[in-house]
C-alpha positions in Angstrom: -6.2 -1.0 -8.0 -6.2 -3.9 -5.6 -9.5 -2.8 -4.0 -11.2 -2.8 -7.3 -10.2 -6.3 -8.5 -13.6 -7.8 -7.9 -15.5 -5.1 -9.8 -13.1 -5.1 -12.7 -13.2 -8.9 -13.0 -17.1 -8.8 -13.0 -17.2 -6.0 -15.6 -14.8 -7.8 -17.8 -16.8 -11.1 -17.6 -19.9 -9.2 -18.5 -18.2 -7.4 -21.4 -19.0 -4.0 -19.9 -16.9 -1.0 -21.1 -15.4 1.2 -18.4 -13.0 4.0 -17.8 -10.3 4.0 -15.2 -9.2 7.2 -13.5 -5.8 7.1 -11.7 -4.1 9.6 -9.6 -0.7 10.0 -11.3 0.8 12.9 -9.4 0.2 14.7 -6.1 1.6 18.2 -5.0 1.1 19.4 -1.5 -1.6 17.9 0.8 -4.0 15.5 -0.8 -6.3 12.8 0.5 -5.1 9.9 -1.8 -1.7 8.9 -2.9 -0.5 8.3 -6.5 -2.0 5.0 -7.7 -5.5 5.7 -6.2 -8.1 4.6 -8.7 -11.8 5.1 -9.6 -13.6 3.2 -12.3 -16.8 4.2 -14.1 -18.8 1.9 -16.4 -20.7 2.8 -19.5 -23.9 2.0 -17.5 -23.0 4.5 -14.8 -21.6 2.2 -12.1 -18.8 3.7 -10.0 -16.2 2.0 -7.8 -13.2 3.4 -5.9 -12.1 6.9 -5.2 -9.4 9.4 -6.3 -9.9 12.1 -3.6 -12.2 10.9 -0.9 -15.1 12.9 -2.4 -13.7 16.3 -3.4 -13.5 15.8 -7.2 -15.3 12.5 -7.9 -18.3 14.1 -9.5 -16.1 15.8 -12.1 -14.0 12.7 -12.6 -17.3 10.8 -13.3 -18.2 13.3 -16.0 -14.7 13.1 -17.6 -14.8 9.3 -17.5 -18.2 9.4 -19.2 -16.8 11.7 -21.9 -13.8 9.4 -22.4 -16.0 6.4 -22.8 -17.8 8.3 -25.6 -14.7 9.6 -27.4 -12.4 6.6 -26.7 -9.6 9.0 -25.8 -7.6 9.4 -22.6 -7.7 12.7 -20.7 -5.5 14.2 -18.1 -7.1 16.5 -15.5 -5.5 18.7 -12.8 -7.5 19.5 -9.7 -6.3 22.1 -7.2 -7.9 24.3 -4.6 -11.7 24.5 -5.2 -13.3 27.7 -6.2 -16.3 27.8 -3.8 -17.9 30.8 -5.5 -17.9 29.1 -8.9 -18.8 25.7 -7.4 -15.8 24.3 -9.3 -14.3 20.9 -8.6 -11.2 21.0 -6.5 -9.5 19.9 -3.3 -10.5 21.6 -0.1 -7.2 20.4 1.5 -5.2 22.8 -0.6 -3.1 20.4 -2.6 -3.1 19.5 -6.3 -3.6 16.2 -8.0 -3.3 15.0 -11.6 -5.8 12.4 -12.7 -5.4 10.4 -15.9 -8.7 8.9 -17.2 -8.3 6.1 -19.7 -11.2 4.4 -21.4 -11.3 0.6 -21.8 -13.9 0.3 -24.6 -12.1 -2.2 -26.8 -12.2 -5.9 -25.9 -8.5 -6.2 -26.5 -7.8 -3.4 -23.9 -10.1 -5.0 -21.4 -8.4 -8.3 -22.0 -5.0 -6.8 -21.2 -6.3 -5.2 -18.1 -7.9 -8.5 -17.0 -4.4 -10.1 -17.4 -3.1 -7.4 -15.0 -6.0 -8.1 -12.6 -5.2 -11.8 -12.6 -1.5 -11.1 -11.9 -2.3 -8.8 -9.0 -4.8 -11.3 -7.6 -2.2 -14.1 -7.8 0.3 -11.9 -5.8 2.7 -11.5 -8.7 4.8 -8.4 -8.4 3.9 -6.2 -11.5 4.3 -2.6 -12.6 2.2 -0.8 -15.1 3.9 2.1 -17.0 1.4 4.6 -18.5 2.2 7.7 -20.7 0.7 10.7 -18.9 1.8 13.4 -21.2 4.4 14.5 -23.8 5.8 13.2 -27.1 4.2 9.7 -26.8 0.7 8.4 -27.1 -1.2 9.5 -24.0 -2.6 6.5 -22.1 -0.2 4.0 -23.8 0.6 1.2 -21.3 3.5 -1.2 -20.8 3.2 -4.0 -18.2 6.5 -5.0 -16.6 7.3 -8.0 -14.5 10.7 -9.2 -13.2 11.3 -11.5 -16.2 9.1 -10.1 -19.0 7.2 -7.1 -20.3 4.3 -6.6 -22.6 2.8 -3.6 -24.4 4.5 -0.6 -26.0 4.7 3.1 -25.3 5.2 3.8 -29.0 9.1 3.7 -29.1 11.5 0.8 -28.6 14.0 3.0 -26.8 11.4 4.4 -24.5 10.1 0.9 -23.8 13.6 -0.3 -22.8 14.3 2.7 -20.5 10.9 2.4 -18.8 11.2 -1.3 -18.4 14.5 -0.9 -16.5 13.2 1.9 -14.3 9.9 0.0 -13.6 11.8 -3.0 -12.4 13.8 -0.8 -10.0 10.6 0.7 -8.6 9.1 -2.7 -8.4 12.0 -4.0 -6.3 11.5 -1.1 -3.9 7.7 -1.4 -3.9 7.4 2.3 -4.9 4.9 4.0 -7.3 5.9 7.2 -9.0 6.5 9.3 -12.2 9.6 9.3 -14.4 10.5 11.6 -17.3 12.4 10.7 -20.5 13.2 11.9 -23.9 11.0 10.8 -26.8 13.2 7.8 -27.4 14.0 7.0 -23.7 16.9 9.4 -23.2 17.8 10.0 -19.6 17.8 13.5 -18.1 15.2 14.8 -20.6 11.6 15.6 -20.0 9.8 15.1 -23.3 7.6 12.3 -21.9 6.1 11.8 -18.5 5.4 8.1 -17.6 3.5 7.1 -14.5 4.7 3.7 -13.0 2.1 2.1 -10.9 3.6 -0.7 -8.8 1.5 -3.6 -7.5 3.6 -5.5 -5.0 2.1 -8.4 -3.0 0.6 -7.2 0.3 3.2 -6.7 3.0 3.2 -9.1 5.9 2.0 -8.7 9.5 3.5 -11.3 11.8 1.6 -11.6 15.1 3.2 -13.8 17.8 1.2 -15.0 20.7 -2.3 -16.5 20.2 -4.2 -14.4 22.7 -7.3 -12.3 22.5 -5.2 -9.2 21.7 -3.7 -11.1 18.8 -7.2 -11.9 17.4 -8.1 -8.3 17.4 -4.7 -7.2 16.0 -5.1 -9.8 13.2 -8.5 -8.4 12.3 -7.3 -4.8 12.1 -4.1 -5.9 10.2 -6.3 -7.5 7.5 -8.4 -4.4 7.4 -5.3 -2.3 6.7 -4.3 -4.6 3.9 -1.6 -6.8 5.4 -1.2 -10.5 4.8 -1.5 -11.6 8.4 0.2 -14.6 10.1 -0.5 -15.6 13.7 2.1 -17.9 15.3 2.1 -19.6 18.7 3.9 -22.7 20.0 0.8 -24.0 21.8 -1.5 -26.3 19.6 -4.6 -25.6 21.7 -4.3 -21.8 21.0 -2.9 -21.6 17.5 -6.1 -22.7 15.7 -8.0 -21.5 12.7 -11.2 -21.3 14.7 -9.7 -18.7 17.0 -8.2 -16.6 14.2 -10.7 -16.7 11.3 -9.5 -13.5 9.7 -5.8 -14.4 9.6 -4.3 -15.5 6.3 -2.5 -18.3 8.0 -2.1 -19.7 11.6 1.1 -21.4 12.4 1.9 -23.7 15.4 5.6 -23.4 15.9 8.2 -21.9 18.3 8.0 -18.2 17.3 11.8 -17.7 16.8 12.1 -20.8 14.7 9.2 -19.8 12.5 10.6 -16.2 12.1 14.0 -17.5 11.1 12.4 -19.6 8.4 9.9 -17.2 6.8 10.5 -14.2 4.5 10.8 -10.8 6.2 11.4 -7.6 4.2 11.4 -3.9 4.8 7.6 -3.7 4.6 7.0 -6.4 7.2 5.6 -5.5 10.6 6.1 -7.7 13.6 3.8 -7.7 16.7 5.1 -9.7 19.7 2.2 -10.3 22.1 3.5 -13.4 23.8 4.3 -12.0 27.4 6.7 -14.8 28.1 10.6 -14.4 28.3 11.2 -18.0 27.0 9.3 -16.9 23.8 10.1 -13.2 23.7 13.9 -13.1 24.1 14.9 -15.5 21.3 12.1 -14.2 19.1 13.1 -10.5 19.5 16.8 -11.4 19.0 15.8 -13.0 15.7 13.4 -10.1 14.7 16.1 -7.5 15.3 18.4 -9.3 12.8 15.7 -8.8 10.1 14.9 -5.6 8.0 11.4 -5.5 9.4 9.8 -2.0 9.2 8.3 -2.2 12.7 8.8 -4.5 15.8 6.2 -3.9 18.5 6.3 -5.7 21.8 3.5 -5.9 24.4 4.2 -5.7 28.1 4.5 -3.3 31.1 7.4 -0.9 31.5 8.9 -3.2 34.1 8.6 -6.1 31.7 10.2 -4.0 29.0 13.1 -3.1 31.2 13.6 -6.8 32.1 13.3 -7.8 28.5 16.0 -5.3 27.5 18.5 -6.7 30.0 17.9 -10.3 28.9 18.4 -9.2 25.2 21.7 -7.4 26.2 22.9 -10.6 27.8 22.4 -12.4 24.5 24.6 -9.8 22.8 22.0 -7.5 21.2 23.4 -4.0 20.9 21.8 -0.7 21.9 21.2 0.4 18.3 19.2 -2.7 17.6 17.3 -2.4 20.9 16.3 1.2 19.9 14.2 -0.3 17.1 11.7 -1.9 19.5 8.3 -0.2 19.9 7.8 -1.2 23.5 5.4 -1.0 25.3 3.6 -1.4 22.0 1.0 1.2 20.7 0.1 4.8 21.2 -1.3 6.2 24.4 -5.0 6.1 23.7 -6.1 4.9 27.1 -7.0 1.5 25.5 -8.3 -1.3 27.7 -10.0 -4.0 25.7 -8.2 -6.2 23.1 -10.0 -4.3 20.3 -9.0 -0.9 21.7 -5.4 -2.2 22.1 -5.4 -3.3 18.5 -6.4 0.2 17.4 -3.6 1.6 19.5 -1.1 -0.8 17.8 -2.4 -0.1 14.4 -2.2 3.7 15.1 1.5 3.3 16.0 2.2 1.3 12.8 0.5 4.0 10.7 2.4 6.8 12.5 5.7 4.9 12.0 4.9 4.4 8.3 3.9 8.0 7.5 6.0 9.9 10.1 3.1 11.4 11.9 3.3 13.0 15.4 0.6 11.0 17.1 -0.8 14.2 18.5 -4.4 15.5 17.9 -4.7 17.2 14.5 -6.5 20.1 16.2 -3.3 20.9 18.1 -1.2 21.1 14.9 -0.9 23.3 11.9 0.4 22.6 8.4 -0.3 19.7 6.1 -2.6 16.9 7.4 -1.4 14.3 4.9 2.2 13.2 5.3 4.5 12.1 2.5 5.0 8.3 2.5 8.1 7.2 4.3 8.2 3.5 3.6 6.5 1.2 1.0 3.4 -0.6 2.3 -0.4 -0.7 2.2 -0.9 1.8 4.9 -0.2 4.1 2.1 
């Protein structure tokens, strides 16, 4: 939903009714993951996407119908029937899409509260009844310290709240099944829990031209980007206008003082042992999802020896993506940034890095780690 915050805020301010279509389940290969959204207003405006173009026309019609009836609808889209010109997925997978109208002012107000929480970077999960023995489309908003809204039963509310907080802590979106009163190991009710965690971080060390390009593509991918360098003349806002923050500090000192979690990616572009070695030693003590390091193969070999001398073990050293990036033949800073971003995406989704034309099987991989490259 993060990509629709501006549109939803504008429609709320104008009092415009709209319907929100959300991918709540995916089976097989599909272009968008659970949580992908598309919104349709009563005046015919459209924002977002649930399939990258395969079923949007049909979802538009369903959303228009839901706006007229005021009732939520669940639609399943599988392989398209070309002869019947039916709506479906050409990739061969199946998706379930829940379309929920927001025609009442109270409903739009609650959604606006959610939009405000997401915009403020507050971790929040939204639990929505997809099907079963509970009101379809009923929603419950869950935060770490409070919850609001009801799914129609106190026991179900309690069970969903607990599970939503667990998913929120992991940054994972998914469906959970319960009994009508929240009983475990029963499947009377399907609840989709859409987790909105703050954007994961990209920490770029070394204020060089490659860093500026990497910061730009990191922002494009949805990361909160920090550029850090110890040199005041280089670590300036003017040189990195797309970064969320620019820090002038010794890289290892900054890294040891800033939050790093399992969604954080670290790009070390400093090219200098006096920065690289203490920085990488610190980075390898964190749970960062990815640690990429720029340099030649000779530089990499020298760097490994220096790290071993500081006591870094082989298992930790194996975490380094060095030399950084995929082999694309990149030359310019911008091409190198694409190479780095490609490796981050490959690492996140578990891709091979080979041309799709040389492979068979599913194109879209199952998510490996939480993050926006998702």
